[in-house]
N, CA and C atoms as an extended XYZ file, in Angstrom:
504
Properties=species:S:1:pos:R:3:atomname:S:1:resname:S:1:resid:I:1 pbc="F F F"
N       -10.502       -0.131       37.362 N   MET     1
C       -10.325       -0.366       36.381 CA  MET     1
C        -9.329        0.206       35.373 C   MET     1
N        -8.723       -0.951       34.380 N   SER     2
C        -8.066       -0.284       33.153 CA  SER     2
C        -7.857       -0.015       31.809 C   SER     2
N        -8.079        1.211       31.731 N   THR     3
C        -7.938        1.351       30.576 CA  THR     3
C        -7.269        1.413       29.293 C   THR     3
N        -6.596        0.589       29.668 N   SER     4
C        -5.051        0.459       28.770 CA  SER     4
C        -5.425       -0.656       27.440 C   SER     4
N        -5.040       -0.251       26.195 N   VAL     5
C        -5.099       -0.969       25.476 CA  VAL     5
C        -4.165       -2.080       24.999 C   VAL     5
N        -4.840       -3.197       24.679 N   PRO     6
C        -3.653       -4.375       24.618 CA  PRO     6
C        -2.954       -4.233       23.692 C   PRO     6
N        -1.876       -4.871       23.881 N   LEU     7
C        -0.337       -4.684       22.777 CA  LEU     7
C        -0.960       -4.708       20.900 C   LEU     7
N        -1.906       -5.830       21.025 N   VAL     8
C        -1.955       -6.074       19.530 CA  VAL     8
C        -2.278       -5.583       19.166 C   VAL     8
N        -3.656       -4.727       19.382 N   GLU     9
C        -4.508       -3.414       19.462 CA  GLU     9
C        -3.390       -2.531       18.359 C   GLU     9
N        -2.841       -1.437       19.996 N   ARG    10
C        -1.710       -0.687       19.772 CA  ARG    10
C        -0.620       -0.892       18.304 C   ARG    10
N        -0.619       -2.238       18.423 N   LEU    11
C         0.576       -2.636       17.061 CA  LEU    11
C        -0.110       -3.015       15.809 C   LEU    11
N        -1.422       -3.217       15.754 N   ASP    12
C        -2.217       -3.242       14.665 CA  ASP    12
C        -2.732       -2.114       14.111 C   ASP    12
N        -2.727       -1.021       15.261 N   ARG    13
C        -3.220        0.331       15.330 CA  ARG    13
C        -1.678        0.921       14.270 C   ARG    13
N        -0.960        0.590       14.690 N   LEU    14
C         0.805        1.279       14.124 CA  LEU    14
C         0.391        0.590       12.505 C   LEU    14
N         0.363        0.200       12.243 N   LEU    15
C        -0.201       -0.945       10.542 CA  LEU    15
C        -0.444       -0.112        9.614 C   LEU    15
N        -0.199       -0.364        8.684 N   PRO    16
C        -0.628        0.408        7.373 CA  PRO    16
C        -1.635        0.253        6.789 C   PRO    16
N        -2.195       -1.331        7.683 N   GLN    17
C        -3.699       -1.557        7.075 CA  GLN    17
C        -4.019       -1.578        5.790 C   GLN    17
N        -2.537       -1.889        4.892 N   THR    18
C        -2.409       -2.946        3.700 CA  THR    18
C        -3.078       -3.627        2.923 C   THR    18
N        -2.655       -4.957        4.117 N   GLN    19
C        -3.242       -6.087        4.257 CA  GLN    19
C        -2.146       -7.016        2.623 C   GLN    19
N        -1.524       -6.636        2.699 N   CYS    20
C        -0.311       -7.135        1.377 CA  CYS    20
C         0.014       -8.437        1.841 C   CYS    20
N         0.402       -9.013        3.070 N   GLY    21
C         1.669       -9.931        2.902 CA  GLY    21
C         2.509       -9.703        2.926 C   GLY    21
N         3.162       -8.681        2.595 N   GLN    22
C         4.445       -9.075        2.401 CA  GLN    22
C         6.075       -8.790        2.954 C   GLN    22
N         4.718       -8.962        4.722 N   CYS    23
C         5.208       -9.194        6.010 CA  CYS    23
C         5.683      -10.921        6.328 C   CYS    23
N         4.851      -11.940        5.451 N   GLY    24
C         5.134      -13.385        5.529 CA  GLY    24
C         3.354      -13.261        6.116 C   GLY    24
N         2.436      -12.684        6.963 N   PHE    25
C         1.197      -13.106        7.181 CA  PHE    25
C         0.285      -12.535        6.494 C   PHE    25
N        -1.101      -13.111        6.723 N   ASP    26
C        -1.663      -13.593        5.702 CA  ASP    26
C        -3.012      -11.295        6.182 C   ASP    26
N        -2.065      -10.883        6.265 N   GLY    27
C        -2.739       -9.409        6.999 CA  GLY    27
C        -2.057       -8.811        8.102 C   GLY    27
N        -2.203       -7.245        8.005 N   CYS    28
C        -1.769       -6.716        9.438 CA  CYS    28
C        -2.238       -7.154       10.705 C   CYS    28
N        -3.006       -7.619       10.837 N   ARG    29
C        -3.846       -8.120       12.431 CA  ARG    29
C        -3.324       -9.026       12.395 C   ARG    29
N        -2.990      -10.622       12.053 N   PRO    30
C        -2.060      -11.973       12.258 CA  PRO    30
C        -0.971      -11.593       12.474 C   PRO    30
N        -0.007      -10.292       11.698 N   TYR    31
C         1.171       -9.690       11.945 CA  TYR    31
C         1.586       -9.249       13.221 C   TYR    31
N         0.166       -8.485       13.487 N   ALA    32
C         0.457       -7.634       14.947 CA  ALA    32
C         0.445       -9.193       16.380 C   ALA    32
N        -1.052       -9.632       15.988 N   ASP    33
C        -0.604      -10.532       16.939 CA  ASP    33
C         0.496      -11.636       16.926 C   ASP    33
N         1.894      -12.121       16.212 N   ALA    34
C         2.808      -12.363       16.075 CA  ALA    34
C         3.990      -11.881       16.769 C   ALA    34
N         4.164      -10.529       16.620 N   MET    35
C         4.626       -8.566       17.097 CA  MET    35
C         4.748       -9.529       18.773 C   MET    35
N         3.488       -9.527       19.290 N   ALA    36
C         2.620       -9.377       20.611 CA  ALA    36
C         3.280      -10.686       21.171 C   ALA    36
N         3.134      -11.418       20.274 N   ARG    37
C         3.590      -12.740       21.019 CA  ARG    37
C         4.938      -13.129       21.023 C   ARG    37
N         5.560      -12.119       20.556 N   GLY    38
C         7.045      -12.397       20.410 CA  GLY    38
C         7.444      -13.036       19.069 C   GLY    38
N         6.784      -13.227       18.400 N   GLU    39
C         7.571      -14.494       17.664 CA  GLU    39
C         7.628      -13.719       15.553 C   GLU    39
N         7.602      -12.296       15.622 N   ALA    40
C         7.949      -12.218       14.958 CA  ALA    40
C         8.252      -10.490       15.004 C   ALA    40
N        10.010      -10.174       14.425 N   GLU    41
C        10.346       -8.885       14.442 CA  GLU    41
C         9.452       -7.759       14.215 C   GLU    41
N         9.699       -6.686       14.064 N   ILE    42
C         9.339       -5.138       13.820 CA  ILE    42
C        10.424       -4.629       12.602 C   ILE    42
N        10.171       -5.199       11.678 N   ASP    43
C        10.987       -4.324       10.627 CA  ASP    43
C         9.874       -5.526        9.715 C   ASP    43
N         9.246       -6.098        9.346 N   ARG    44
C         8.682       -6.627        8.442 CA  ARG    44
C         7.788       -6.345        7.762 C   ARG    44
N         7.764       -4.996        7.557 N   CYS    45
C         6.296       -4.490        6.888 CA  CYS    45
C         7.092       -3.178        6.173 C   CYS    45
N         7.263       -3.430        4.839 N   PRO    46
C         7.860       -2.391        3.633 CA  PRO    46
C         6.557       -1.117        3.527 C   PRO    46
N         5.712       -1.509        3.655 N   PRO    47
C         4.307       -0.258        3.108 CA  PRO    47
C         4.778        0.288        4.495 C   PRO    47
N         5.015        0.062        5.959 N   GLY    48
C         5.370        0.983        7.342 CA  GLY    48
C         6.423        1.923        6.474 C   GLY    48
N         7.519        1.440        6.041 N   GLY    49
C         8.572        2.090        6.041 CA  GLY    49
C         9.819        1.895        7.429 C   GLY    49
N        10.877        2.682        7.258 N   ASP    50
C        11.969        3.061        8.642 CA  ASP    50
C        10.751        3.074        9.317 C   ASP    50
N         9.897        4.451        9.252 N   ALA    51
C         8.850        5.498       10.202 CA  ALA    51
C         8.283        4.281       11.428 C   ALA    51
N         7.942        3.114       10.202 N   GLY    52
C         7.367        2.273       10.481 CA  GLY    52
C         7.674        1.159       12.140 C   GLY    52
N         8.720        0.883       11.653 N   ALA    53
C         9.215       -0.081       12.555 CA  ALA    53
C         9.765        0.813       13.184 C   ALA    53
N        10.322        2.102       13.623 N   ARG    54
C        10.218        2.789       14.062 CA  ARG    54
C         9.408        2.199       15.584 C   ARG    54
N         7.882        3.211       15.259 N   ALA    55
C         6.603        2.852       15.921 CA  ALA    55
C         6.261        1.113       16.408 C   ALA    55
N         7.026        0.630       15.719 N   LEU    56
C         6.662       -0.663       16.338 CA  LEU    56
C         7.720       -1.107       17.164 C   LEU    56
N         8.826       -0.828       17.348 N   ALA    57
C         9.817       -0.595       18.242 CA  ALA    57
C         9.644       -0.479       19.100 C   ALA    57
N         9.558        1.116       19.189 N   HIS    58
C         8.607        1.955       20.414 CA  HIS    58
C         8.082        0.712       21.035 C   HIS    58
N         6.424        1.116       20.575 N   ALA    59
C         5.546        0.296       21.164 CA  ALA    59
C         5.694       -1.612       22.045 C   ALA    59
N         6.644       -1.819       21.431 N   THR    60
C         6.740       -2.909       21.680 CA  THR    60
C         8.577       -2.954       22.247 C   THR    60
N         8.941       -1.679       23.080 N   GLY    61
C        10.140       -2.035       23.824 CA  GLY    61
C        11.282       -2.762       23.415 C   GLY    61
N        11.258       -3.033       21.985 N   ARG    62
C        12.670       -3.168       20.719 CA  ARG    62
C        13.210       -2.419       20.711 C   ARG    62
N        14.691       -2.381       20.373 N   ALA    63
C        15.572       -1.676       19.993 CA  ALA    63
C        14.958       -1.597       18.484 C   ALA    63
N        14.820       -0.116       18.006 N   PRO    64
C        15.050        0.226       16.717 CA  PRO    64
C        15.732       -0.326       16.171 C   PRO    64
N        15.094       -0.447       14.406 N   ARG    65
C        15.707       -0.670       13.200 CA  ARG    65
C        15.183       -0.510       11.699 C   ARG    65
N        15.975       -0.274       11.325 N   PRO    66
C        14.868       -0.094        9.876 CA  PRO    66
C        14.559       -0.850        9.154 C   PRO    66
N        13.672       -1.029        8.722 N   TYR    67
C        12.480       -2.111        7.761 CA  TYR    67
C        13.090       -3.061        6.815 C   TYR    67
N        13.175       -3.799        6.691 N   ASP    68
C        13.589       -5.462        6.056 CA  ASP    68
C        13.328       -5.003        4.414 C   ASP    68
N        14.747       -4.451        4.044 N   ARG    69
C        14.125       -4.061        2.265 CA  ARG    69
C        14.165       -5.322        1.431 C   ARG    69
N        14.631       -6.340        1.812 N   GLY    70
C        14.482       -7.609        0.595 CA  GLY    70
C        12.937       -8.207        1.543 C   GLY    70
N        12.033       -7.308        1.909 N   ARG    71
C        10.909       -8.060        1.731 CA  ARG    71
C        10.130       -6.411        0.708 C   ARG    71
N        10.487       -6.052        0.304 N   GLY    72
C         9.767       -4.852       -0.877 CA  GLY    72
C        10.681       -3.572       -0.682 C   GLY    72
N         9.866       -2.882       -1.404 N   LEU    73
C        10.619       -1.259       -1.362 CA  LEU    73
C         9.089       -0.511       -0.682 C   LEU    73
N         9.493        0.234        0.062 N   HIS    74
C         8.690        1.723        1.210 CA  HIS    74
C         8.220        2.736       -0.162 C   HIS    74
N         7.675        2.129       -0.559 N   LYS    75
C         6.881        3.325       -1.957 CA  LYS    75
C         5.877        4.607       -0.811 C   LYS    75
N         5.540        5.446       -1.872 N   PRO    76
C         4.262        6.375       -1.046 CA  PRO    76
C         2.586        5.396       -1.118 C   PRO    76
N         1.838        6.231       -1.119 N   PRO    77
C         0.213        5.366       -0.775 CA  PRO    77
C         0.166        5.014       -2.155 C   PRO    77
N        -0.806        3.858       -2.651 N   LEU    78
C        -0.624        3.752       -3.753 CA  LEU    78
C        -2.445        3.279       -4.048 C   LEU    78
N        -3.133        3.868       -5.530 N   VAL    79
C        -4.454        3.174       -5.474 CA  VAL    79
C        -5.211        3.282       -6.802 C   VAL    79
N        -5.289        1.627       -7.147 N   ALA    80
C        -5.557        0.820       -7.872 CA  ALA    80
C        -6.604        1.469       -8.816 C   ALA    80
N        -5.897        1.535      -10.545 N   LEU    81
C        -6.871        1.550      -11.524 CA  LEU    81
C        -7.449        0.833      -12.381 C   LEU    81
N        -8.474        0.618      -12.513 N   ILE    82
C        -8.534       -0.484      -13.760 CA  ILE    82
C        -8.766        0.096      -14.743 C   ILE    82
N        -8.496        0.113      -16.186 N   VAL    83
C        -8.459        0.345      -17.148 CA  VAL    83
C        -9.669        0.121      -17.499 C   VAL    83
N       -11.194        0.539      -17.884 N   GLU    84
C       -12.367        0.364      -17.879 CA  GLU    84
C       -11.881       -0.235      -19.849 C   GLU    84
N       -11.571        0.198      -20.633 N   ALA    85
C       -10.695       -0.258      -22.186 CA  ALA    85
C       -10.771       -1.809      -22.327 C   ALA    85
N       -10.166       -2.157      -20.956 N   ASP    86
C        -8.901       -3.565      -21.352 CA  ASP    86
C        -9.315       -4.367      -20.638 C   ASP    86
N       -10.484       -3.768      -19.727 N   CYS    87
C       -11.014       -5.080      -18.266 CA  CYS    87
C       -12.048       -5.495      -19.613 C   CYS    87
N       -11.859       -6.920      -19.265 N   ILE    88
C       -12.295       -8.247      -19.623 CA  ILE    88
C       -13.862       -8.778      -18.730 C   ILE    88
N       -13.296       -8.154      -17.595 N   GLY    89
C       -14.175       -9.669      -16.521 CA  GLY    89
C       -14.083      -10.248      -15.484 C   GLY    89
N       -12.663      -10.739      -15.615 N   CYS    90
C       -12.662      -12.474      -15.648 CA  CYS    90
C       -13.118      -12.532      -14.046 C   CYS    90
N       -12.739      -11.360      -12.714 N   THR    91
C       -12.824      -11.641      -11.193 CA  THR    91
C       -11.984      -11.631      -10.752 C   THR    91
N       -11.006      -11.969      -11.648 N   LYS    92
C        -9.447      -12.423      -10.978 CA  LYS    92
C        -9.072      -11.104       -9.847 C   LYS    92
N        -9.427      -10.245      -10.368 N   CYS    93
C        -8.915       -8.833       -9.821 CA  CYS    93
C        -9.735       -9.027       -8.014 C   CYS    93
N       -11.264       -9.215       -8.585 N   ILE    94
C       -11.845       -9.128       -7.195 CA  ILE    94
C       -11.865      -10.067       -6.035 C   ILE    94
N       -11.249      -11.870       -6.693 N   LYS    95
C       -10.662      -12.410       -5.839 CA  LYS    95
C        -9.580      -12.293       -5.220 C   LYS    95
N        -9.068      -11.450       -5.499 N   ALA    96
C        -7.829      -11.426       -4.682 CA  ALA    96
C        -7.872      -10.606       -3.981 C   ALA    96
N        -7.739       -9.273       -4.024 N   CYS    97
C        -8.437       -8.427       -3.080 CA  CYS    97
C        -8.627       -8.539       -1.768 C   CYS    97
N        -7.623       -8.220       -0.826 N   PRO    98
C        -7.977       -8.431        0.586 CA  PRO    98
C        -9.250       -7.434        1.434 C   PRO    98
N        -9.360       -6.709        0.378 N   VAL    99
C       -10.354       -5.064        1.237 CA  VAL    99
C       -11.598       -5.186        0.337 C   VAL    99
N       -12.109       -6.132       -0.186 N   ASP   100
C       -13.282       -5.903       -0.819 CA  ASP   100
C       -13.233       -4.195       -2.022 C   ASP   100
N       -12.156       -3.384       -2.599 N   ALA   101
C       -12.262       -2.333       -3.007 CA  ALA   101
C       -12.728       -2.989       -3.934 C   ALA   101
N       -12.687       -3.818       -5.232 N   ILE   102
C       -12.994       -4.157       -6.262 CA  ILE   102
C       -14.455       -4.636       -6.546 C   ILE   102
N       -15.188       -4.134       -6.774 N   ILE   103
C       -16.101       -4.928       -7.564 CA  ILE   103
C       -16.830       -4.663       -8.765 C   ILE   103
N       -17.720       -5.745       -9.799 N   GLY   104
C       -17.788       -5.411      -10.652 CA  GLY   104
C       -18.442       -6.877      -11.273 C   GLY   104
N       -18.719       -7.518      -12.402 N   GLY   105
C       -19.949       -9.206      -12.634 CA  GLY   105
C       -19.227      -10.035      -13.418 C   GLY   105
N       -19.583      -11.104      -13.817 N   ALA   106
C       -17.945      -11.874      -14.593 CA  ALA   106
C       -18.810      -11.306      -15.672 C   ALA   106
N       -17.937      -11.383      -16.646 N   LYS   107
C       -18.119      -10.888      -18.330 CA  LYS   107
C       -18.143       -9.234      -18.037 C   LYS   107
N       -18.273       -9.049      -17.273 N   ARG   108
C       -17.782       -7.080      -17.076 CA  ARG   108
C       -17.228       -6.149      -16.807 C   ARG   108
N       -17.379       -5.007      -16.828 N   MET   109
C       -15.594       -4.290      -16.128 CA  MET   109
C       -16.016       -4.291      -14.308 C   MET   109
N       -14.536       -4.455      -14.217 N   HIS   110
C       -14.871       -4.107      -12.804 CA  HIS   110
C       -14.304       -2.386      -12.493 C   HIS   110
N       -14.580       -1.834      -10.913 N   VAL   111
C       -14.046       -0.755      -10.473 CA  VAL   111
C       -13.847       -0.747       -9.076 C   VAL   111
N       -12.634        0.086       -9.302 N   VAL   112
C       -11.479       -0.374       -8.019 CA  VAL   112
C       -12.416        1.246       -7.152 C   VAL   112
N       -12.858        0.963       -5.513 N   ILE   113
C       -13.501        2.034       -5.172 CA  ILE   113
C       -12.918        2.543       -4.273 C   ILE   113
N       -12.345        3.350       -5.002 N   GLU   114
C       -10.704        4.191       -4.674 CA  GLU   114
C       -10.690        4.617       -2.531 C   GLU   114
N       -11.687        5.379       -2.139 N   PRO   115
C       -11.524        4.705       -0.419 CA  PRO   115
C       -11.504        3.987        0.042 C   PRO   115
N       -11.565        2.279       -0.568 N   LEU   116
C       -11.001        1.255        0.012 CA  LEU   116
C        -9.833        0.809       -0.045 C   LEU   116
N        -9.228        0.809       -1.697 N   CYS   117
C        -8.404        0.689       -1.983 CA  CYS   117
C        -7.321        0.977       -0.831 C   CYS   117
N        -6.124       -0.179       -1.067 N   THR   118
C        -5.055       -0.613        0.451 CA  THR   118
C        -3.585       -0.172       -0.186 C   THR   118
N        -4.000       -0.541       -2.074 N   GLY   119
C        -2.617       -0.312       -2.471 CA  GLY   119
C        -1.629       -1.253       -2.152 C   GLY   119
N        -2.396       -2.336       -2.286 N   CYS   120
C        -1.618       -3.474       -1.641 CA  CYS   120
C        -1.051       -4.634       -2.661 C   CYS   120
N        -1.485       -3.914       -4.495 N   GLU   121
C        -0.591       -4.638       -5.848 CA  GLU   121
C        -1.328       -6.344       -6.084 C   GLU   121
N        -1.836       -6.953       -5.106 N   LEU   122
C        -2.691       -7.660       -5.222 CA  LEU   122
C        -3.181       -8.671       -6.205 C   LEU   122
N        -3.915       -7.137       -6.450 N   CYS   123
C        -5.128       -7.527       -7.988 CA  CYS   123
C        -3.829       -7.123       -9.175 C   CYS   123
N        -2.624       -6.948       -9.223 N   VAL   124
C        -1.938       -6.922      -10.462 CA  VAL   124
C        -1.624       -7.921      -11.072 C   VAL   124
N        -1.003       -8.626      -10.343 N   PRO   125
C        -0.242      -10.072      -10.817 CA  PRO   125
C        -1.053      -11.138      -11.230 C   PRO   125
N        -2.568      -10.750      -10.889 N   VAL   126
C        -3.273      -11.937      -11.374 CA  VAL   126
C        -4.277      -11.983      -12.111 C   VAL   126
N        -4.342       -9.976      -13.338 N   CYS   127
C        -4.855       -9.500      -14.268 CA  CYS   127
C        -4.497      -10.073      -15.526 C   CYS   127
N        -5.214      -11.017      -16.323 N   PRO   128
C        -5.050      -11.525      -16.990 CA  PRO   128
C        -4.498      -10.288      -18.054 C   PRO   128
N        -4.619       -9.633      -18.748 N   VAL   129
C        -4.814       -8.399      -19.169 CA  VAL   129
C        -4.206       -7.385      -19.066 C   VAL   129
N        -3.366       -7.457      -17.969 N   ASP   130
C        -2.819       -6.661      -17.337 CA  ASP   130
C        -3.713       -4.652      -17.319 C   ASP   130
N        -4.358       -4.383      -16.622 N   CYS   131
C        -5.288       -3.632      -17.120 CA  CYS   131
C        -5.626       -3.260      -15.850 C   CYS   131
N        -4.946       -3.315      -15.017 N   ILE   132
C        -4.736       -2.098      -13.537 CA  ILE   132
C        -3.411       -1.296      -13.313 C   ILE   132
N        -3.991       -0.475      -12.707 N   GLU   133
C        -2.600        0.074      -12.564 CA  GLU   133
C        -2.410        0.555      -11.445 C   GLU   133
N        -1.321        1.012      -10.658 N   LEU   134
C        -1.015        1.851       -9.321 CA  LEU   134
C        -0.377        3.534      -10.138 C   LEU   134
N        -1.817        4.035       -8.933 N   LEU   135
C        -0.854        5.566       -8.579 CA  LEU   135
C        -0.965        6.158       -7.208 C   LEU   135
N        -0.015        7.250       -7.145 N   PRO   136
C        -0.285        7.478       -6.434 CA  PRO   136
C        -1.940        8.050       -5.835 C   PRO   136
N        -1.655        7.976       -4.495 N   VAL   137
C        -3.017        8.858       -3.790 CA  VAL   137
C        -2.963       10.077       -3.971 C   VAL   137
N        -3.954       10.555       -4.594 N   ALA   138
C        -4.339       11.934       -4.836 CA  ALA   138
C        -4.064       12.873       -3.391 C   ALA   138
N        -3.720       13.920       -3.105 N   GLY   139
C        -3.077       14.704       -1.755 CA  GLY   139
C        -2.248       14.009       -0.745 C   GLY   139
N        -1.609       13.222       -1.102 N   ASP   140
C        -0.555       13.132       -0.454 CA  ASP   140
C         0.792       13.239       -0.966 C   ASP   140
N         1.347       14.138        0.235 N   ALA   141
C         2.763       14.862        0.247 CA  ALA   141
C         3.679       14.035       -0.147 C   ALA   141
N         3.570       12.703        0.267 N   ARG   142
C         4.963       12.064       -0.046 CA  ARG   142
C         4.485       11.586       -1.254 C   ARG   142
N         3.174       10.845       -1.906 N   ALA   143
C         3.388       11.179       -3.952 CA  ALA   143
C         3.893       12.017       -4.341 C   ALA   143
N         3.344       13.459       -3.841 N   ALA   144
C         3.636       14.820       -4.470 CA  ALA   144
C         5.244       14.919       -4.618 C   ALA   144
N         5.921       14.294       -3.653 N   THR   145
C         6.955       14.600       -3.503 CA  THR   145
C         7.683       13.272       -4.569 C   THR   145
N         7.919       12.598       -4.871 N   SER   146
C         7.550       10.470       -5.605 CA  SER   146
C         8.151       11.479       -7.058 C   SER   146
N         6.118       12.249       -7.878 N   GLN   147
C         6.011       12.844       -8.888 CA  GLN   147
C         6.677       13.617       -9.089 C   GLN   147
N         7.370       14.902       -8.334 N   ALA   148
C         8.113       15.944       -7.990 CA  ALA   148
C         9.660       15.180       -8.382 C   ALA   148
N        10.043       14.012       -7.698 N   ASP   149
C        11.618       14.025       -7.579 CA  ASP   149
C        11.504       13.518       -9.684 C   ASP   149
N        10.296       12.637      -10.191 N   ALA   150
C        10.011       11.689      -11.407 CA  ALA   150
C        10.534       13.303      -12.290 C   ALA   150
N         9.851       14.495      -12.113 N   SER   151
C         9.972       14.938      -13.244 CA  SER   151
C        11.135       15.746      -13.241 C   SER   151
N        12.522       15.633      -12.616 N   THR   152
C        13.260       15.083      -12.813 CA  THR   152
C        14.166       14.900      -13.292 C   THR   152
N        14.024       13.481      -14.498 N   SER   153
C        13.937       13.003      -15.036 CA  SER   153
C        14.034       13.545      -16.242 C   SER   153
N        15.006       13.332      -17.125 N   PRO   154
C        15.548       13.592      -18.714 CA  PRO   154
C        14.112       13.471      -19.265 C   PRO   154
N        13.504       12.626      -19.174 N   ALA   155
C        12.859       12.764      -20.386 CA  ALA   155
C        10.816       13.398      -19.700 C   ALA   155
N        11.373       13.683      -18.536 N   SER   156
C         9.973       14.250      -18.406 CA  SER   156
C         9.933       15.622      -17.808 C   SER   156
N        11.421       16.416      -17.702 N   ARG   157
C        11.376       17.819      -18.201 CA  ARG   157
C        10.935       18.766      -18.781 C   ARG   157
N        10.482       18.691      -19.846 N   ASN   158
C        10.024       19.441      -20.903 CA  ASN   158
C         7.965       19.371      -20.001 C   ASN   158
N         7.643       18.218      -20.562 N   THR   159
C         6.661       17.962      -19.308 CA  THR   159
C         6.344       18.685      -18.895 C   THR   159
N         6.687       18.791      -17.407 N   ALA   160
C         7.088       19.117      -16.116 CA  ALA   160
C         7.140       20.651      -16.286 C   ALA   160
N         7.916       21.141      -16.923 N   SER   161
C         8.470       22.457      -17.140 CA  SER   161
C         6.779       23.072      -17.642 C   SER   161
N         6.243       22.538      -18.951 N   ALA   162
C         5.007       23.492      -19.859 CA  ALA   162
C         3.812       23.128      -18.780 C   ALA   162
N         4.517       21.832      -17.935 N   SER   163
C         2.878       21.831      -17.211 CA  SER   163
C         3.284       23.157      -15.997 C   SER   163
N         3.864       23.413      -15.576 N   SER   164
C         3.762       24.551      -14.157 CA  SER   164
C         4.059       25.652      -15.122 C   SER   164
N         4.119       26.443      -15.961 N   SER   165
C         3.640       27.629      -16.060 CA  SER   165
C         2.410       27.594      -15.909 C   SER   165
N         2.212       29.354      -16.447 N   PRO   166
C         0.556       29.569      -16.062 CA  PRO   166
C        -0.168       29.692      -17.408 C   PRO   166
N        -1.041       29.178      -17.888 N   LEU   167
C        -2.030       29.440      -18.853 CA  LEU   167
C        -2.079       31.255      -19.322 C   LEU   167
N        -2.043       31.408      -20.082 N   PRO   168
C        -2.286       32.618      -20.753 CA  PRO   168
C        -3.806       33.450      -20.753 C   PRO   168
């Protein structure tokens, strides 16, 4: 009896599960299905970046190639945050979220369930009052590196050096 995992399952497990649609499919599983059938290239996932494209190439036996930058930028993991004071309870973000990470009622403030949020960014453009921010995931090494890089900008040098000095 063979216990090998089907190719589509292996590909789906390698994808970041953001369900963002930047690959041109309705989510990670449909993209994995298309790759397994040979109908999609391995370079269509910006959230997976070059490392993800290499892993997909290895799993499919295809030649490695960088991800297609025309589909979006590779970013550190993000999580959405709804600014409570600005939320009008329109429910558009709830409808846009592909993983049901936003809860709330009509005309009531909404909130993001952080462990469920994939950072897909699909909630941001539908918000009519621009009350959704995307923040780096706390504790993520890539996010810390991005923040460190940002702290070298002239505008943030003073703030960064002040916050890194020990308290008296």
